All heavy atoms as TSV, in Angstrom:
chain	resi	resn	atom	element	x	y	z
A	1	MET	N	N	13.018	2.257	3.621
A	1	MET	CA	C	11.943	1.302	3.795
A	1	MET	C	C	12.109	0.180	2.768
A	1	MET	O	O	12.486	0.425	1.641
A	1	MET	CB	C	10.592	1.969	3.583
A	1	MET	CG	C	10.297	3.106	4.511
A	1	MET	SD	S	8.566	3.155	4.906
A	1	MET	CE	C	8.656	2.705	6.596
A	2	ASP	N	N	11.808	-1.014	3.198
A	2	ASP	CA	C	11.947	-2.185	2.336
A	2	ASP	C	C	10.573	-2.603	1.816
A	2	ASP	O	O	9.993	-3.575	2.279
A	2	ASP	CB	C	12.618	-3.318	3.114
A	2	ASP	CG	C	12.999	-4.464	2.220
A	2	ASP	OD1	O	13.222	-4.242	1.015
A	2	ASP	OD2	O	13.072	-5.601	2.722
A	3	ILE	N	N	10.062	-1.832	0.866
A	3	ILE	CA	C	8.756	-2.115	0.272
A	3	ILE	C	C	8.986	-2.682	-1.122
A	3	ILE	O	O	9.759	-2.133	-1.897
A	3	ILE	CB	C	7.898	-0.838	0.201
A	3	ILE	CG1	C	7.683	-0.268	1.600
A	3	ILE	CG2	C	6.571	-1.119	-0.472
A	3	ILE	CD1	C	7.004	1.075	1.639
A	4	LYS	N	N	8.325	-3.794	-1.421
A	4	LYS	CA	C	8.465	-4.441	-2.722
A	4	LYS	C	C	7.104	-4.524	-3.411
A	4	LYS	O	O	6.066	-4.447	-2.760
A	4	LYS	CB	C	9.019	-5.858	-2.550
A	4	LYS	CG	C	10.380	-5.912	-1.909
A	4	LYS	CD	C	10.781	-7.353	-1.678
A	4	LYS	CE	C	11.313	-7.496	-0.326
A	4	LYS	NZ	N	10.754	-8.204	0.688
A	5	VAL	N	N	7.147	-4.717	-4.721
A	5	VAL	CA	C	5.905	-4.909	-5.477
A	5	VAL	C	C	5.238	-6.188	-4.982
A	5	VAL	O	O	5.892	-7.209	-4.786
A	5	VAL	CB	C	6.201	-4.997	-6.990
A	5	VAL	CG1	C	4.950	-5.358	-7.765
A	5	VAL	CG2	C	6.787	-3.689	-7.494
A	6	GLY	N	N	3.966	-6.130	-4.715
A	6	GLY	CA	C	3.218	-7.274	-4.215
A	6	GLY	C	C	2.962	-7.214	-2.721
A	6	GLY	O	O	2.115	-7.948	-2.211
A	7	ASP	N	N	3.679	-6.349	-1.997
A	7	ASP	CA	C	3.440	-6.191	-0.561
A	7	ASP	C	C	2.100	-5.512	-0.336
A	7	ASP	O	O	1.590	-4.805	-1.201
A	7	ASP	CB	C	4.535	-5.346	0.089
A	7	ASP	CG	C	5.854	-6.080	0.219
A	7	ASP	OD1	O	5.886	-7.299	-0.009
A	7	ASP	OD2	O	6.853	-5.412	0.542
A	8	LYS	N	N	1.559	-5.713	0.837
A	8	LYS	CA	C	0.337	-5.025	1.238
A	8	LYS	C	C	0.710	-4.030	2.323
A	8	LYS	O	O	1.496	-4.335	3.206
A	8	LYS	CB	C	-0.704	-6.020	1.736
A	8	LYS	CG	C	-1.182	-6.947	0.634
A	8	LYS	CD	C	-2.393	-7.731	1.055
A	8	LYS	CE	C	-2.811	-8.684	-0.016
A	8	LYS	NZ	N	-3.548	-8.042	-1.075
A	9	LEU	N	N	0.148	-2.824	2.232
A	9	LEU	CA	C	0.434	-1.757	3.183
A	9	LEU	C	C	-0.800	-1.457	4.009
A	9	LEU	O	O	-1.889	-1.285	3.463
A	9	LEU	CB	C	0.872	-0.485	2.438
A	9	LEU	CG	C	2.030	-0.614	1.465
A	9	LEU	CD1	C	2.296	0.735	0.816
A	9	LEU	CD2	C	3.276	-1.131	2.150
A	10	LEU	N	N	-0.629	-1.409	5.313
A	10	LEU	CA	C	-1.692	-0.995	6.223
A	10	LEU	C	C	-1.463	0.485	6.506
A	10	LEU	O	O	-0.431	0.864	7.053
A	10	LEU	CB	C	-1.638	-1.812	7.511
A	10	LEU	CG	C	-2.731	-1.549	8.533
A	10	LEU	CD1	C	-4.089	-1.944	7.957
A	10	LEU	CD2	C	-2.470	-2.301	9.805
A	11	MET	N	N	-2.398	1.328	6.091
A	11	MET	CA	C	-2.232	2.773	6.192
A	11	MET	C	C	-2.923	3.331	7.437
A	11	MET	O	O	-3.805	2.695	8.014
A	11	MET	CB	C	-2.816	3.444	4.942
A	11	MET	CG	C	-2.224	2.927	3.643
A	11	MET	SD	S	-0.466	3.165	3.531
A	11	MET	CE	C	-0.386	4.638	2.572
A	12	LYS	N	N	-2.512	4.532	7.851
A	12	LYS	CA	C	-3.122	5.204	9.000
A	12	LYS	C	C	-4.520	5.712	8.667
A	12	LYS	O	O	-5.417	5.653	9.491
A	12	LYS	CB	C	-2.257	6.390	9.427
A	12	LYS	CG	C	-0.931	6.011	10.027
A	12	LYS	CD	C	-0.152	7.250	10.387
A	12	LYS	CE	C	1.241	6.909	10.867
A	12	LYS	NZ	N	2.045	8.124	11.081
A	13	LYS	N	N	-4.674	6.239	7.452
A	13	LYS	CA	C	-5.967	6.782	7.029
A	13	LYS	C	C	-6.633	5.815	6.070
A	13	LYS	O	O	-5.977	5.198	5.247
A	13	LYS	CB	C	-5.765	8.130	6.339
A	13	LYS	CG	C	-5.208	9.187	7.257
A	13	LYS	CD	C	-5.075	10.504	6.543
A	13	LYS	CE	C	-4.504	11.553	7.474
A	13	LYS	NZ	N	-4.321	12.834	6.797
A	14	LYS	N	N	-7.932	5.718	6.154
A	14	LYS	CA	C	-8.638	4.777	5.288
A	14	LYS	C	C	-9.034	5.432	3.967
A	14	LYS	O	O	-9.174	6.645	3.866
A	14	LYS	CB	C	-9.857	4.203	5.995
A	14	LYS	CG	C	-10.928	5.185	6.367
A	14	LYS	CD	C	-12.049	4.471	7.095
A	14	LYS	CE	C	-13.042	5.477	7.635
A	14	LYS	NZ	N	-14.105	4.832	8.365
A	15	HIS	N	N	-9.216	4.580	2.996
A	15	HIS	CA	C	-9.709	4.985	1.678
A	15	HIS	C	C	-11.196	5.325	1.838
A	15	HIS	O	O	-11.842	4.821	2.753
A	15	HIS	CB	C	-9.505	3.809	0.712
A	15	HIS	CG	C	-9.718	4.147	-0.715
A	15	HIS	ND1	N	-10.778	3.670	-1.434
A	15	HIS	CD2	C	-9.008	4.931	-1.566
A	15	HIS	CE1	C	-10.707	4.130	-2.667
A	15	HIS	NE2	N	-9.640	4.894	-2.777
A	16	PRO	N	N	-11.751	6.154	0.989
A	16	PRO	CA	C	-13.184	6.482	1.120
A	16	PRO	C	C	-14.116	5.273	1.141
A	16	PRO	O	O	-15.221	5.347	1.682
A	16	PRO	CB	C	-13.455	7.359	-0.105
A	16	PRO	CG	C	-12.150	8.030	-0.369
A	16	PRO	CD	C	-11.105	7.003	-0.021
A	17	CYS	N	N	-13.680	4.132	0.601
A	17	CYS	CA	C	-14.533	2.935	0.624
A	17	CYS	C	C	-14.512	2.268	2.000
A	17	CYS	O	O	-15.316	1.396	2.276
A	17	CYS	CB	C	-14.089	1.939	-0.447
A	17	CYS	SG	S	-12.551	1.080	-0.068
A	18	GLY	N	N	-13.542	2.646	2.869
A	18	GLY	CA	C	-13.482	2.099	4.216
A	18	GLY	C	C	-12.328	1.143	4.464
A	18	GLY	O	O	-12.123	0.702	5.586
A	19	SER	N	N	-11.547	0.817	3.449
A	19	SER	CA	C	-10.438	-0.127	3.589
A	19	SER	C	C	-9.151	0.599	3.998
A	19	SER	O	O	-8.879	1.701	3.539
A	19	SER	CB	C	-10.212	-0.860	2.268
A	19	SER	OG	O	-9.106	-1.716	2.364
A	20	PHE	N	N	-8.352	-0.038	4.857
A	20	PHE	CA	C	-7.065	0.491	5.275
A	20	PHE	C	C	-5.907	-0.191	4.544
A	20	PHE	O	O	-4.770	0.220	4.677
A	20	PHE	CB	C	-6.853	0.270	6.781
A	20	PHE	CG	C	-7.668	1.178	7.650
A	20	PHE	CD1	C	-8.888	0.777	8.149
A	20	PHE	CD2	C	-7.219	2.441	7.981
A	20	PHE	CE1	C	-9.646	1.600	8.962
A	20	PHE	CE2	C	-7.961	3.277	8.787
A	20	PHE	CZ	C	-9.183	2.864	9.283
A	21	VAL	N	N	-6.171	-1.265	3.785
A	21	VAL	CA	C	-5.129	-2.088	3.178
A	21	VAL	C	C	-5.023	-1.795	1.680
A	21	VAL	O	O	-6.019	-1.758	0.968
A	21	VAL	CB	C	-5.420	-3.587	3.406
A	21	VAL	CG1	C	-4.319	-4.446	2.810
A	21	VAL	CG2	C	-5.568	-3.879	4.892
A	22	PHE	N	N	-3.773	-1.582	1.229
A	22	PHE	CA	C	-3.477	-1.314	-0.177
A	22	PHE	C	C	-2.386	-2.264	-0.646
A	22	PHE	O	O	-1.469	-2.585	0.102
A	22	PHE	CB	C	-2.986	0.124	-0.366
A	22	PHE	CG	C	-4.046	1.165	-0.129
A	22	PHE	CD1	C	-4.328	1.608	1.154
A	22	PHE	CD2	C	-4.748	1.699	-1.179
A	22	PHE	CE1	C	-5.296	2.567	1.379
A	22	PHE	CE2	C	-5.722	2.667	-0.976
A	22	PHE	CZ	C	-5.996	3.100	0.310
A	23	SER	N	N	-2.454	-2.693	-1.911
A	23	SER	CA	C	-1.435	-3.530	-2.523
A	23	SER	C	C	-0.516	-2.648	-3.346
A	23	SER	O	O	-0.965	-1.753	-4.057
A	23	SER	CB	C	-2.067	-4.573	-3.446
A	23	SER	OG	O	-2.909	-5.416	-2.722
A	24	VAL	N	N	0.794	-2.933	-3.282
A	24	VAL	CA	C	1.780	-2.168	-4.044
A	24	VAL	C	C	1.859	-2.747	-5.448
A	24	VAL	O	O	2.126	-3.930	-5.627
A	24	VAL	CB	C	3.169	-2.222	-3.361
A	24	VAL	CG1	C	4.191	-1.461	-4.180
A	24	VAL	CG2	C	3.099	-1.691	-1.944
A	25	MET	N	N	1.646	-1.898	-6.444
A	25	MET	CA	C	1.702	-2.337	-7.832
A	25	MET	C	C	2.958	-1.834	-8.536
A	25	MET	O	O	3.439	-2.454	-9.466
A	25	MET	CB	C	0.465	-1.865	-8.583
A	25	MET	CG	C	-0.812	-2.402	-7.960
A	25	MET	SD	S	-2.237	-2.066	-8.939
A	25	MET	CE	C	-1.939	-3.141	-10.305
A	26	ARG	N	N	3.479	-0.666	-8.103
A	26	ARG	CA	C	4.669	-0.090	-8.704
A	26	ARG	C	C	5.368	0.771	-7.673
A	26	ARG	O	O	4.707	1.426	-6.859
A	26	ARG	CB	C	4.268	0.771	-9.909
A	26	ARG	CG	C	5.440	1.239	-10.718
A	26	ARG	CD	C	5.004	2.121	-11.882
A	26	ARG	NE	N	5.965	3.212	-11.909
A	26	ARG	CZ	C	5.691	4.483	-11.748
A	26	ARG	NH1	N	4.460	4.864	-11.579
A	26	ARG	NH2	N	6.624	5.377	-11.758
A	27	ILE	N	N	6.705	0.770	-7.686
A	27	ILE	CA	C	7.461	1.627	-6.775
A	27	ILE	C	C	8.436	2.483	-7.562
A	27	ILE	O	O	8.829	2.141	-8.670
A	27	ILE	CB	C	8.204	0.809	-5.693
A	27	ILE	CG1	C	9.076	-0.266	-6.308
A	27	ILE	CG2	C	7.251	0.201	-4.719
A	27	ILE	CD1	C	9.911	-1.014	-5.311
A	28	GLY	N	N	8.821	3.592	-6.997
A	28	GLY	CA	C	9.736	4.549	-7.612
A	28	GLY	C	C	9.592	5.850	-6.845
A	28	GLY	O	O	9.424	5.842	-5.625
A	29	MET	N	N	9.645	6.974	-7.546
A	29	MET	CA	C	9.392	8.258	-6.890
A	29	MET	C	C	7.945	8.331	-6.416
A	29	MET	O	O	7.644	8.959	-5.415
A	29	MET	CB	C	9.667	9.418	-7.853
A	29	MET	CG	C	11.128	9.803	-7.932
A	29	MET	SD	S	11.815	10.286	-6.355
A	29	MET	CE	C	11.033	11.838	-6.060
A	30	ASP	N	N	7.058	7.691	-7.172
A	30	ASP	CA	C	5.648	7.581	-6.798
A	30	ASP	C	C	5.327	6.119	-6.563
A	30	ASP	O	O	5.958	5.238	-7.145
A	30	ASP	CB	C	4.733	8.092	-7.917
A	30	ASP	CG	C	4.886	9.581	-8.159
A	30	ASP	OD1	O	5.150	10.310	-7.197
A	30	ASP	OD2	O	4.743	10.005	-9.318
A	31	PHE	N	N	4.366	5.865	-5.704
A	31	PHE	CA	C	3.866	4.508	-5.492
A	31	PHE	C	C	2.534	4.380	-6.212
A	31	PHE	O	O	1.697	5.265	-6.121
A	31	PHE	CB	C	3.617	4.225	-4.011
A	31	PHE	CG	C	4.853	3.909	-3.213
A	31	PHE	CD1	C	4.743	3.645	-1.867
A	31	PHE	CD2	C	6.099	3.849	-3.785
A	31	PHE	CE1	C	5.855	3.340	-1.107
A	31	PHE	CE2	C	7.221	3.549	-3.037
A	31	PHE	CZ	C	7.099	3.293	-1.692
A	32	LYS	N	N	2.345	3.274	-6.909
A	32	LYS	CA	C	1.035	2.952	-7.470
A	32	LYS	C	C	0.440	1.908	-6.548
A	32	LYS	O	O	0.996	0.831	-6.375
A	32	LYS	CB	C	1.150	2.415	-8.892
A	32	LYS	CG	C	-0.190	2.163	-9.543
A	32	LYS	CD	C	-0.026	1.780	-11.000
A	32	LYS	CE	C	-1.356	1.661	-11.675
A	32	LYS	NZ	N	-1.196	1.290	-13.093
A	33	LEU	N	N	-0.662	2.260	-5.903
A	33	LEU	CA	C	-1.312	1.393	-4.934
A	33	LEU	C	C	-2.701	1.015	-5.427
A	33	LEU	O	O	-3.367	1.806	-6.083
A	33	LEU	CB	C	-1.422	2.103	-3.578
A	33	LEU	CG	C	-0.131	2.615	-2.961
A	33	LEU	CD1	C	-0.439	3.394	-1.693
A	33	LEU	CD2	C	0.824	1.491	-2.669
A	34	LYS	N	N	-3.113	-0.189	-5.077
A	34	LYS	CA	C	-4.459	-0.659	-5.415
A	34	LYS	C	C	-5.193	-0.920	-4.104
A	34	LYS	O	O	-4.707	-1.676	-3.253
A	34	LYS	CB	C	-4.387	-1.929	-6.245
A	34	LYS	CG	C	-5.735	-2.441	-6.686
A	34	LYS	CD	C	-5.577	-3.654	-7.578
A	34	LYS	CE	C	-6.909	-4.144	-8.054
A	34	LYS	NZ	N	-6.787	-5.328	-8.908
A	35	CYS	N	N	-6.339	-0.303	-3.936
A	35	CYS	CA	C	-7.146	-0.493	-2.740
A	35	CYS	C	C	-7.681	-1.916	-2.729
A	35	CYS	O	O	-8.246	-2.388	-3.722
A	35	CYS	CB	C	-8.291	0.511	-2.725
A	35	CYS	SG	S	-9.414	0.289	-1.332
A	36	ASP	N	N	-7.501	-2.629	-1.616
A	36	ASP	CA	C	-7.995	-3.997	-1.507
A	36	ASP	C	C	-9.502	-4.045	-1.283
A	36	ASP	O	O	-10.123	-5.090	-1.463
A	36	ASP	CB	C	-7.280	-4.749	-0.381
A	36	ASP	CG	C	-5.877	-5.167	-0.769
A	36	ASP	OD1	O	-5.467	-4.891	-1.911
A	36	ASP	OD2	O	-5.201	-5.785	0.063
A	37	GLY	N	N	-10.100	-2.920	-0.930
A	37	GLY	CA	C	-11.548	-2.884	-0.704
A	37	GLY	C	C	-12.341	-2.747	-1.988
A	37	GLY	O	O	-13.211	-3.555	-2.288
A	38	CYS	N	N	-12.005	-1.723	-2.788
A	38	CYS	CA	C	-12.809	-1.436	-3.980
A	38	CYS	C	C	-12.071	-1.668	-5.292
A	38	CYS	O	O	-12.684	-1.678	-6.342
A	38	CYS	CB	C	-13.324	0.001	-3.929
A	38	CYS	SG	S	-12.031	1.250	-3.974
A	39	GLY	N	N	-10.746	-1.844	-5.225
A	39	GLY	CA	C	-9.978	-2.120	-6.440
A	39	GLY	C	C	-9.493	-0.888	-7.185
A	39	GLY	O	O	-8.861	-1.008	-8.225
A	40	ARG	N	N	-9.757	0.294	-6.672
A	40	ARG	CA	C	-9.309	1.521	-7.337
A	40	ARG	C	C	-7.789	1.641	-7.214
A	40	ARG	O	O	-7.214	1.327	-6.191
A	40	ARG	CB	C	-9.968	2.740	-6.713
A	40	ARG	CG	C	-9.539	4.014	-7.417
A	40	ARG	CD	C	-10.480	5.124	-7.216
A	40	ARG	NE	N	-11.819	4.776	-7.609
A	40	ARG	CZ	C	-12.541	5.490	-8.429
A	40	ARG	NH1	N	-12.035	6.568	-8.984
A	40	ARG	NH2	N	-13.778	5.156	-8.702
A	41	GLU	N	N	-7.145	2.120	-8.281
A	41	GLU	CA	C	-5.702	2.315	-8.290
A	41	GLU	C	C	-5.394	3.795	-8.132
A	41	GLU	O	O	-6.025	4.637	-8.765
A	41	GLU	CB	C	-5.110	1.787	-9.590
A	41	GLU	CG	C	-5.281	0.283	-9.730
A	41	GLU	CD	C	-4.753	-0.247	-11.044
A	41	GLU	OE1	O	-4.198	0.530	-11.844
A	41	GLU	OE2	O	-4.915	-1.458	-11.272
A	42	ILE	N	N	-4.408	4.099	-7.270
A	42	ILE	CA	C	-4.023	5.488	-7.024
A	42	ILE	C	C	-2.513	5.608	-7.130
A	42	ILE	O	O	-1.788	4.640	-6.929
A	42	ILE	CB	C	-4.494	5.979	-5.633
A	42	ILE	CG1	C	-3.910	5.109	-4.515
A	42	ILE	CG2	C	-6.002	6.011	-5.541
A	42	ILE	CD1	C	-4.098	5.686	-3.129
A	43	MET	N	N	-2.053	6.806	-7.461
A	43	MET	CA	C	-0.630	7.128	-7.472
A	43	MET	C	C	-0.408	8.204	-6.418
A	43	MET	O	O	-1.091	9.233	-6.431
A	43	MET	CB	C	-0.205	7.665	-8.837
A	43	MET	CG	C	-0.315	6.681	-9.969
A	43	MET	SD	S	1.067	5.566	-10.091
A	43	MET	CE	C	2.355	6.633	-10.630
A	44	ILE	N	N	0.527	7.958	-5.492
A	44	ILE	CA	C	0.856	8.968	-4.486
A	44	ILE	C	C	2.376	9.059	-4.374
A	44	ILE	O	O	3.079	8.085	-4.622
A	44	ILE	CB	C	0.221	8.676	-3.108
A	44	ILE	CG1	C	0.657	7.336	-2.537
A	44	ILE	CG2	C	-1.282	8.740	-3.169
A	44	ILE	CD1	C	0.198	7.107	-1.113
A	45	PRO	N	N	2.893	10.239	-4.012
A	45	PRO	CA	C	4.342	10.395	-3.856
A	45	PRO	C	C	4.879	9.477	-2.752
A	45	PRO	O	O	4.185	9.171	-1.782
A	45	PRO	CB	C	4.507	11.858	-3.452
A	45	PRO	CG	C	3.243	12.523	-3.835
A	45	PRO	CD	C	2.176	11.477	-3.803
A	46	ARG	N	N	6.122	9.031	-2.925
A	46	ARG	CA	C	6.759	8.132	-1.958
A	46	ARG	C	C	6.749	8.730	-0.560
A	46	ARG	O	O	6.451	8.043	0.414
A	46	ARG	CB	C	8.195	7.845	-2.392
A	46	ARG	CG	C	8.969	6.994	-1.412
A	46	ARG	CD	C	10.415	6.839	-1.822
A	46	ARG	NE	N	10.568	5.857	-2.861
A	46	ARG	CZ	C	10.838	4.569	-2.631
A	46	ARG	NH1	N	10.958	4.138	-1.401
A	46	ARG	NH2	N	10.972	3.738	-3.620
A	47	SER	N	N	7.055	10.018	-0.434
A	47	SER	CA	C	7.121	10.647	0.892
A	47	SER	C	C	5.773	10.589	1.609
A	47	SER	O	O	5.713	10.331	2.810
A	47	SER	CB	C	7.605	12.087	0.770
A	47	SER	OG	O	6.727	12.832	-0.045
A	48	LYS	N	N	4.688	10.822	0.882
A	48	LYS	CA	C	3.359	10.787	1.482
A	48	LYS	C	C	2.969	9.363	1.869
A	48	LYS	O	O	2.379	9.135	2.924
A	48	LYS	CB	C	2.328	11.379	0.515
A	48	LYS	CG	C	0.967	11.559	1.124
A	48	LYS	CD	C	0.041	12.315	0.199
A	48	LYS	CE	C	-1.299	12.507	0.875
A	48	LYS	NZ	N	-2.238	13.223	0.013
A	49	ALA	N	N	3.326	8.398	1.035
A	49	ALA	CA	C	3.020	6.997	1.334
A	49	ALA	C	C	3.777	6.530	2.576
A	49	ALA	O	O	3.211	5.869	3.446
A	49	ALA	CB	C	3.374	6.115	0.141
A	50	GLU	N	N	5.058	6.875	2.668
A	50	GLU	CA	C	5.855	6.464	3.830
A	50	GLU	C	C	5.381	7.152	5.105
A	50	GLU	O	O	5.426	6.564	6.180
A	50	GLU	CB	C	7.336	6.744	3.575
A	50	GLU	CG	C	7.931	5.812	2.538
A	50	GLU	CD	C	9.376	6.103	2.226
A	50	GLU	OE1	O	9.894	7.156	2.675
A	50	GLU	OE2	O	9.997	5.282	1.530
A	51	HIS	N	N	4.903	8.380	4.995
A	51	HIS	CA	C	4.411	9.112	6.166
A	51	HIS	C	C	3.103	8.500	6.695
A	51	HIS	O	O	2.901	8.418	7.906
A	51	HIS	CB	C	4.193	10.576	5.808
A	51	HIS	CG	C	3.612	11.393	6.918
A	51	HIS	ND1	N	4.358	11.764	8.023
A	51	HIS	CD2	C	2.371	11.881	7.111
A	51	HIS	CE1	C	3.579	12.446	8.845
A	51	HIS	NE2	N	2.361	12.544	8.307
A	52	ASN	N	N	2.223	8.074	5.781
A	52	ASN	CA	C	0.915	7.534	6.169
A	52	ASN	C	C	0.921	6.031	6.405
A	52	ASN	O	O	-0.119	5.447	6.677
A	52	ASN	CB	C	-0.131	7.875	5.103
A	52	ASN	CG	C	-0.458	9.342	5.089
A	52	ASN	OD1	O	-0.419	10.006	6.118
A	52	ASN	ND2	N	-0.767	9.868	3.920
A	53	LEU	N	N	2.088	5.398	6.341
A	53	LEU	CA	C	2.201	3.954	6.490
A	53	LEU	C	C	2.182	3.542	7.959
A	53	LEU	O	O	2.869	4.126	8.780
A	53	LEU	CB	C	3.503	3.486	5.841
A	53	LEU	CG	C	3.804	2.018	5.858
A	53	LEU	CD1	C	2.782	1.246	5.039
A	53	LEU	CD2	C	5.189	1.775	5.298
A	54	LYS	N	N	1.367	2.547	8.279
A	54	LYS	CA	C	1.307	2.005	9.632
A	54	LYS	C	C	2.178	0.749	9.735
A	54	LYS	O	O	2.990	0.631	10.639
A	54	LYS	CB	C	-0.139	1.685	9.994
A	54	LYS	CG	C	-0.404	1.557	11.456
A	54	LYS	CD	C	-1.895	1.343	11.674
A	54	LYS	CE	C	-2.371	2.046	12.912
A	54	LYS	NZ	N	-3.785	1.809	13.168
A	55	SER	N	N	1.997	-0.196	8.801
A	55	SER	CA	C	2.825	-1.398	8.780
A	55	SER	C	C	2.821	-2.021	7.392
A	55	SER	O	O	1.952	-1.734	6.567
A	55	SER	CB	C	2.357	-2.418	9.814
A	55	SER	OG	O	1.103	-2.929	9.448
A	56	ILE	N	N	3.826	-2.886	7.154
A	56	ILE	CA	C	3.968	-3.586	5.882
A	56	ILE	C	C	3.631	-5.054	6.103
A	56	ILE	O	O	4.130	-5.678	7.040
A	56	ILE	CB	C	5.413	-3.473	5.349
A	56	ILE	CG1	C	5.796	-2.009	5.170
A	56	ILE	CG2	C	5.559	-4.238	4.045
A	56	ILE	CD1	C	7.261	-1.799	4.880
A	57	ILE	N	N	2.770	-5.586	5.249
A	57	ILE	CA	C	2.437	-7.010	5.288
A	57	ILE	C	C	3.107	-7.627	4.064
A	57	ILE	O	O	2.668	-7.399	2.934
A	57	ILE	CB	C	0.912	-7.227	5.231
A	57	ILE	CG1	C	0.228	-6.436	6.334
A	57	ILE	CG2	C	0.580	-8.707	5.312
A	57	ILE	CD1	C	-1.267	-6.306	6.162
A	58	ASN	N	N	4.212	-8.379	4.276
A	58	ASN	CA	C	4.957	-8.964	3.159
A	58	ASN	C	C	4.194	-10.119	2.550
A	58	ASN	O	O	3.449	-10.817	3.225
A	58	ASN	CB	C	6.323	-9.462	3.624
A	58	ASN	CG	C	7.249	-8.327	3.992
A	58	ASN	OD1	O	7.105	-7.222	3.499
A	58	ASN	ND2	N	8.190	-8.600	4.865
A	59	ASN	N	N	4.404	-10.340	1.274
A	59	ASN	CA	C	3.797	-11.467	0.576
A	59	ASN	C	C	4.309	-12.787	1.147
A	59	ASN	O	O	3.584	-13.766	1.193
A	59	ASN	CB	C	4.123	-11.398	-0.918
A	59	ASN	CG	C	2.882	-11.256	-1.763
A	59	ASN	OD1	O	1.778	-11.359	-1.254
A	59	ASN	ND2	N	3.075	-11.020	-3.033
A	60	ASP	N	N	5.580	-12.841	1.588
A	60	ASP	CA	C	6.163	-14.070	2.133
A	60	ASP	C	C	5.471	-14.495	3.416
A	60	ASP	O	O	5.281	-15.671	3.662
A	60	ASP	CB	C	7.657	-13.872	2.412
A	60	ASP	CG	C	8.425	-13.496	1.141
A	60	ASP	OD1	O	7.957	-13.875	0.053
A	60	ASP	OD2	O	9.469	-12.828	1.254
A	61	GLU	N	N	5.052	-13.534	4.246
A	61	GLU	CA	C	4.407	-13.849	5.521
A	61	GLU	C	C	3.034	-14.455	5.306
A	61	GLU	O	O	2.590	-15.292	6.078
A	61	GLU	CB	C	4.276	-12.586	6.374
A	61	GLU	CG	C	5.605	-12.048	6.860
A	61	GLU	CD	C	5.453	-10.732	7.595
A	61	GLU	OE1	O	4.298	-10.281	7.770
A	61	GLU	OE2	O	6.475	-10.159	7.987
A	62	GLU	N	N	2.333	-14.044	4.252
A	62	GLU	CA	C	0.993	-14.562	3.992
A	62	GLU	C	C	1.029	-16.023	3.572
A	62	GLU	O	O	0.137	-16.777	3.861
A	62	GLU	CB	C	0.309	-13.732	2.900
A	62	GLU	CG	C	-0.101	-12.357	3.358
A	62	GLU	CD	C	-0.810	-11.597	2.263
A	62	GLU	OE1	O	-0.886	-12.093	1.137
A	62	GLU	OE2	O	-1.297	-10.499	2.554
A	63	LYS	N	N	2.082	-16.423	2.841
A	63	LYS	CA	C	2.159	-17.776	2.307
A	63	LYS	C	C	2.438	-18.811	3.393
A	63	LYS	O	O	2.108	-19.961	3.258
A	63	LYS	CB	C	3.232	-17.859	1.223
A	63	LYS	CG	C	2.858	-17.089	-0.022
A	63	LYS	CD	C	3.938	-17.142	-1.063
A	63	LYS	CE	C	3.562	-16.300	-2.261
A	63	LYS	NZ	N	4.629	-16.236	-3.257
A	64	ASN	N	N	3.089	-18.393	4.475
A	64	ASN	CA	C	3.429	-19.329	5.569
A	64	ASN	C	C	2.283	-19.606	6.475
A	64	ASN	O	O	1.405	-19.015	6.742
A	64	ASN	CB	C	4.616	-18.800	6.380
A	64	ASN	CG	C	5.881	-18.807	5.553
A	64	ASN	OD1	O	5.995	-19.576	4.601
A	64	ASN	ND2	N	6.812	-17.932	5.880
């Protein structure tokens, strides 16, 4: 998967606040994600993040 820091991820399951969109803050074995709804930061394993991923919204696409 081509996920970079700053990308936004649309997930299959929503955060308890109701948001489906998360911003990538750090990548590696674990992903550090920030919920775009409430601002909470979470760390989840890469495998779980890739499994629950619906689509990637690149930062480049938003600027155009």
